[in-house]
C-alpha positions in Angstrom: 16.1 7.1 -17.2 14.2 8.9 -14.2 17.7 10.2 -13.1 18.4 12.2 -16.1 14.8 13.2 -17.4 14.3 15.8 -14.9 17.5 17.7 -15.6 16.9 17.5 -19.2 13.4 18.9 -18.9 14.7 21.6 -16.7 17.5 22.6 -18.8 15.7 22.3 -22.2 12.3 23.6 -20.8 14.0 26.9 -19.5 15.7 27.4 -22.9 12.3 27.0 -24.6 10.5 29.2 -22.3 13.3 31.9 -22.5 13.1 31.5 -26.3 9.3 32.0 -26.2 9.6 35.2 -23.9 12.6 37.0 -25.6 12.7 35.9 -29.3 9.6 36.6 -31.5 10.8 34.2 -34.3 8.7 31.1 -34.7 11.4 29.1 -36.5 13.8 29.7 -33.4 11.1 28.7 -30.9 10.4 25.6 -32.6 14.2 24.8 -32.7 14.3 25.4 -29.1 11.7 22.9 -28.4 13.4 20.3 -30.8 16.7 20.9 -29.0 15.3 19.6 -25.7 13.7 16.6 -27.7 17.0 16.0 -29.4 18.8 15.6 -26.0 16.0 13.4 -24.7 16.2 11.4 -27.9 20.0 10.8 -27.4 19.7 9.4 -23.9 16.6 7.3 -25.0 18.3 5.8 -27.8 21.6 5.2 -26.3 20.1 3.6 -23.2 17.9 1.2 -25.4 20.4 0.1 -27.6 23.1 -0.5 -25.0 20.7 -2.5 -22.9 20.0 -4.7 -25.9 23.4 -5.0 -27.6 25.9 -3.7 -25.1 28.6 -1.0 -25.2 31.0 -2.6 -27.5 28.6 -3.0 -30.4 27.4 0.6 -29.9 31.1 2.0 -30.1 31.9 -0.1 -33.1 28.7 1.0 -35.0 29.3 4.8 -34.0 32.9 4.5 -35.2 31.7 3.0 -38.7 28.9 5.5 -39.1 30.9 8.6 -38.1 33.9 7.5 -40.1 31.7 7.6 -43.1 30.6 11.3 -42.2 34.3 12.3 -41.5 35.8 10.8 -44.8 33.0 12.0 -47.1 33.7 15.5 -45.4 37.6 15.2 -45.7 38.0 13.8 -49.2 36.3 16.8 -51.0 38.8 19.0 -49.4 41.4 17.8 -51.9 39.2 18.7 -54.9 37.0 21.6 -53.7 38.4 25.0 -53.5 37.5 25.7 -49.8 38.7 29.0 -48.2 40.1 27.3 -45.2 41.5 30.7 -43.7 37.8 31.8 -43.4 36.1 30.9 -40.0 32.6 31.1 -41.9 33.6 28.4 -44.4 31.0 25.7 -44.3 32.0 22.0 -45.2 29.8 19.1 -45.7 28.8 18.6 -42.0 29.3 22.2 -41.0 32.0 24.6 -39.9 35.5 23.9 -38.9 34.4 23.4 -35.3 31.9 20.6 -36.3 34.7 19.0 -38.3 37.1 19.1 -35.6 35.0 17.8 -32.8 33.7 15.0 -34.9 37.3 13.9 -35.5 38.3 14.3 -31.9 35.2 12.2 -30.9 36.0 9.3 -33.3 39.6 9.2 -31.8 38.1 8.9 -28.2 35.7 6.0 -29.6 38.8 4.1 -31.3 40.5 4.2 -27.9 37.5 2.7 -26.2 37.9 -0.6 -28.1 40.3 -3.2 -26.7 41.2 -5.9 -29.1 42.5 -9.0 -27.4 44.1 -10.8 -30.3 47.9 -9.7 -30.2 48.3 -9.3 -33.9 45.0 -7.3 -34.4 45.7 -5.5 -31.1 49.1 -4.2 -32.4 47.6 -3.3 -35.8 44.8 -1.5 -34.3 47.0 0.6 -31.9 48.9 1.7 -35.0 45.6 2.5 -36.9 44.3 4.7 -34.2 47.5 6.7 -33.6 47.6 7.3 -37.4 43.8 8.5 -37.3 44.9 10.7 -34.2 47.7 12.4 -36.2 45.2 12.6 -39.3 42.7 14.3 -37.3 45.4 17.0 -35.9 46.2 17.6 -39.5 42.7 18.1 -40.5 42.2 20.5 -37.6 45.3 22.5 -38.9 44.1 22.4 -42.5 40.5 23.9 -41.5 42.5 26.4 -39.3 40.9 25.2 -36.0 43.3 25.8 -33.4 40.7 24.8 -30.7 40.3 21.4 -32.4 44.0 20.9 -32.8 44.6 21.6 -29.2 41.9 19.2 -27.9 43.1 16.5 -30.2 46.6 16.8 -28.8 45.3 17.0 -25.3 43.1 13.9 -25.8 46.0 12.0 -27.3 48.1 12.9 -24.2 45.5 12.0 -21.7 45.0 8.6 -23.4 48.5 7.7 -24.4 50.4 8.8 -21.4 50.2 6.4 -18.4 47.7 7.9 -15.7 47.3 5.8 -12.6 44.0 4.2 -11.9 43.5 6.2 -8.7 43.8 9.5 -10.6 41.6 8.5 -13.3 39.0 7.4 -10.8 39.2 10.8 -9.1 38.9 12.6 -12.4 36.0 10.6 -13.5 34.0 11.8 -10.5 31.3 14.3 -11.7 32.0 16.5 -8.6 35.6 16.9 -9.9 34.4 17.5 -13.4 32.1 20.3 -12.4 34.7 21.7 -10.0 37.4 21.8 -12.4 35.1 23.6 -15.1 34.3 26.3 -12.4 37.8 26.8 -11.5 39.0 27.0 -15.0 36.3 29.6 -15.9 37.0 31.6 -12.8 40.6 31.7 -13.5 39.9 32.7 -17.1 37.2 35.2 -16.6 37.5 36.3 -12.9 38.8 39.7 -11.6 42.4 38.3 -11.8 42.2 36.8 -15.3 44.7 34.7 -16.8 43.6 35.9 -20.2 45.6 39.1 -19.6 48.7 37.3 -18.2 51.8 38.3 -20.4 52.8 34.5 -20.8 49.4 33.4 -21.9 49.0 36.5 -24.2 52.5 35.6 -25.8 51.6 32.0 -26.3 48.3 33.2 -28.1 49.9 35.8 -30.2 53.3 34.4 -31.0 52.6 30.6 -31.0 49.0 30.3 -32.0 48.9 33.4 -34.2 45.4 34.4 -32.9 45.9 38.2 -32.2 42.8 39.4 -34.1 40.4 36.7 -32.9 41.7 37.1 -29.4 41.1 40.8 -29.2 37.7 40.2 -30.3 37.1 37.7 -27.4 38.5 40.3 -24.8 35.9 42.7 -26.1 33.2 40.1 -25.7 34.1 39.1 -22.2 34.4 42.6 -21.1 30.7 43.3 -21.9 29.1 39.8 -21.6 28.4 40.1 -17.7 26.4 43.2 -18.3 24.4 41.3 -20.9 23.7 38.5 -18.3 22.6 40.9 -15.7 19.5 42.0 -17.8 18.2 38.4 -17.9 20.1 36.4 -15.3 17.6 33.7 -14.4 16.3 32.2 -17.7 18.6 33.9 -20.3 17.9 35.2 -23.7 16.7 31.9 -25.3 18.0 29.4 -27.7 21.2 30.4 -29.7 20.4 34.1 -28.7 22.4 36.6 -30.9 22.4 39.3 -28.3 26.2 39.7 -28.5 26.2 40.2 -32.2 23.5 42.7 -31.7 25.5 44.7 -29.4 29.0 44.3 -30.8 28.1 43.7 -34.4 30.1 40.2 -34.4 30.5 37.1 -32.3 28.9 35.1 -29.6 29.6 34.4 -25.9 32.9 32.6 -26.8 32.7 30.4 -23.8 30.8 27.3 -23.1 29.5 28.1 -19.7 28.7 31.8 -20.8 26.7 30.6 -23.7 24.5 28.3 -21.5 23.9 31.3 -19.1 23.2 33.8 -21.9 20.8 31.3 -23.6 19.1 29.6 -20.5 20.2 31.6 -17.6 21.3 30.4 -14.1 18.5 28.1 -13.8 19.4 26.6 -17.1 22.9 26.1 -16.1 21.9 24.4 -12.9 19.7 22.0 -15.0 22.8 21.5 -17.4 25.0 20.8 -14.4 22.7 18.5 -12.9 22.4 16.6 -16.1 26.2 16.2 -16.2 26.4 15.2 -12.6 23.7 12.5 -12.8 25.1 11.1 -16.0 28.6 10.6 -14.6 27.6 9.9 -10.9 29.2 6.6 -9.7 31.3 6.5 -12.9 33.6 3.6 -11.9 34.9 2.8 -15.2 38.4 3.9 -14.8 39.9 1.4 -17.4 41.8 2.7 -20.2 38.8 2.2 -22.5 36.3 3.9 -20.5 38.8 6.7 -19.6 38.8 7.7 -23.3 35.3 9.1 -23.0 35.9 10.9 -19.7 39.2 12.4 -21.4 36.9 13.5 -24.3 34.6 15.3 -21.7 37.6 17.1 -20.3 38.9 18.2 -23.7 35.5 19.7 -24.5 35.6 21.5 -21.1 39.2 22.9 -22.0 38.0 23.9 -25.4 34.9 25.6 -23.9 37.1 28.2 -22.3 37.1 30.0 -25.7 34.3 28.2 -27.7 30.6 27.4 -27.3 31.0 23.7 -27.6 29.3 22.5 -24.4 25.9 22.4 -26.1 27.2 20.4 -28.9 25.3 17.1 -29.4 28.6 15.0 -29.4 29.0 16.2 -25.7 25.6 15.0 -24.8 26.3 11.7 -26.7 29.3 11.1 -24.6 27.9 11.6 -21.4 24.8 9.6 -22.3 27.2 6.6 -23.2 28.9 7.1 -19.8 25.4 7.2 -17.9 24.2 3.9 -19.8 27.4 2.0 -19.2 27.2 2.9 -15.5 23.4 1.9 -15.4 24.3 -1.4 -17.2 27.0 -2.2 -14.5 24.3 -1.5 -11.8 21.9 -3.7 -13.5 24.5 -6.5 -13.7 25.5 -6.2 -10.1 21.9 -6.0 -8.9 21.1 -9.2 -11.1 24.1 -10.9 -9.8 23.1 -10.0 -6.1 19.5 -11.2 -6.7 20.7 -14.4 -8.1 23.0 -14.9 -5.1 20.1 -14.1 -2.7 17.9 -16.7 -4.6 20.7 -19.4 -4.3 21.0 -18.7 -0.6 17.3 -19.0 -0.1 17.1 -22.3 -2.0 20.2 -23.6 -0.2 18.4 -22.7 3.1 15.2 -24.4 2.0 17.1 -27.5 1.2 18.8 -27.5 4.7 15.4 -27.2 6.4 14.2 -30.3 4.3 17.0 -32.3 5.1 16.5 -31.6 8.8 12.9 -32.5 8.3 
């Protein structure tokens, strides 16, 4: 835990301090402190559980638990007269983004399991493909375009054959952070892809997002002026500074949201947490690749949404971190046993000579 505690305290601590300084609401200040504890609790719980009971047991229990939440959220949609066209509609576990990210995460977990028995393996493959299609349909139903796209991308990244070499490269935290930086630069830089006619045509004609897209362009046009006021520590936990200026919305970008809330220092702490959680991530198997693919899907979604601070994202990198640490522990244990055996054999040879 030593590798990730410092980044958690840096990111969470700066967010808490910024909230104390710039927000005079006691409830929000308390929430900022609890937010830091939540991230810490996720790592402590996952590390402790996996050390005692292993990765496979954790994944299976998470699937069973989260499936209950998903189904209890989905089934009432048939009977309750929800306003699916409204982005502010609340379902059992939250808004449309919470519903979509939960389904996408469950899909990733389902692909983490490898059933060795042939009959069960074939049946399980069909079941998880069915759930992937079902999740896409739920995202379409709640009109969450971002959720639909990340489910499609996740399915493509998992189902299409990707060589072990490429998976290993993409699993590197340096590559993850670099790709995130490049994507955001291309989208928000001076030569922005957001104004590219092909991109605009796809968003307007295919996705049908004219109104929300125009709103995002207004936000991106003024967000850097907002950041310049408090660049180092930001405005505090879930700051509504954008809504105060424009009358609607938020940062509408995962990285920008972190900077607005926690500043550049907070972003450094966040990036360090991701880096140390995924450092030496050697699990390039299809099962381990599913979680890395989910990380990339959330990064792609963060181009237009504030999802990088979602607890499911922290849960994912915590599992990757714990699995990596377990592998290191096993290798160290084997190495220690090997050294012990060699020492004993050496002592036996000495006694024989005597």
